[in-house]
C-alpha positions as CSV (number, residue, x, y, z in Angstrom):
1,M,-5.0,-8.2,-25.8
2,E,-6.0,-10.0,-22.6
3,T,-2.4,-10.7,-21.6
4,L,-1.5,-6.9,-22.2
5,Y,-4.5,-6.0,-19.9
6,I,-3.3,-8.3,-17.2
7,G,0.2,-7.0,-17.7
8,Y,-1.0,-3.5,-17.0
9,V,-2.7,-4.6,-13.8
10,A,0.4,-6.3,-12.7
11,I,2.4,-3.1,-13.2
12,G,-0.2,-1.3,-11.1
13,L,0.0,-3.8,-8.3
14,G,3.8,-3.4,-8.4
15,L,3.4,0.3,-8.0
16,I,1.0,-0.1,-5.2
17,V,3.3,-2.3,-3.3
18,V,6.3,0.0,-3.9
19,G,4.4,3.1,-2.9
20,A,3.1,1.6,0.2
21,G,6.6,0.2,1.1
22,L,8.1,3.7,0.6
23,G,5.5,5.3,2.7
24,I,5.8,2.9,5.5
25,G,9.6,3.2,5.4
26,R,9.5,7.0,5.6
27,F,7.1,6.9,8.6
28,A,9.2,4.4,10.4
29,A,12.4,6.3,9.7
30,A,10.9,9.6,10.9
31,A,9.6,7.8,14.0
32,A,13.0,6.2,14.8
33,E,14.8,9.6,14.3
34,S,12.2,11.4,16.6
35,I,12.7,8.7,19.3
36,A,16.4,8.9,19.0
37,R,16.2,12.7,19.5
38,Q,13.8,12.5,22.4
39,P,13.6,9.1,24.1
40,S,11.3,10.3,26.8
41,A,8.6,10.8,24.2
42,A,8.8,7.4,22.7
43,A,5.3,6.3,23.7
44,Q,3.7,9.5,22.3
45,I,5.7,9.2,19.1
46,T,4.8,5.6,18.6
47,G,1.1,6.2,19.3
48,A,1.0,9.1,16.8
49,V,2.7,7.1,14.1
50,N,0.6,3.9,14.4
51,L,-2.6,5.3,13.1
52,P,-1.1,6.7,9.8
53,L,0.7,3.4,9.3
54,F,-2.4,1.4,9.7
55,L,-4.3,3.7,7.3
56,L,-1.6,3.5,4.7
57,E,-1.6,-0.3,4.9
58,G,-5.4,-0.3,4.6
59,V,-5.3,1.9,1.5
60,A,-2.7,-0.4,-0.1
61,I,-4.8,-3.5,0.6
62,L,-7.9,-1.8,-0.7
63,A,-6.0,-0.8,-3.9
64,E,-4.8,-4.4,-4.4
65,V,-8.4,-5.7,-4.0
66,F,-9.7,-3.2,-6.6
67,A,-6.9,-4.3,-9.0
68,F,-7.9,-7.9,-8.6
69,I,-11.6,-7.0,-9.1
70,V,-10.6,-5.2,-12.3
71,V,-8.8,-8.4,-13.5
72,L,-11.8,-10.6,-12.7
73,M,-14.2,-8.2,-14.4
74,G,-11.9,-8.2,-17.5
75,I,-11.6,-12.0,-17.5
76,N,-15.4,-12.2,-17.2
77,A,-16.0,-9.7,-20.0
78,A,-13.5,-11.6,-22.2
79,A,-15.4,-14.9,-21.6
80,G,-18.6,-13.2,-22.8
81,G,-20.3,-13.0,-19.4
């Protein structure tokens, strides 16, 4: 049962990474397309894209930390602690 539990957490971690990668990719693609259309606004576009990218990475990192905490709590509960 414990390996199944850790397997589900591993699937969750994979989904976190894939979701964050897709989100960052879409942001970067939209920014590159916007800069290609209007090169004079590159500084403003880059500045406007950076904050959501940082927030997206932060959410992904927090989700991974929570998943590891869930694993550690499950291992601790299985050990009887």
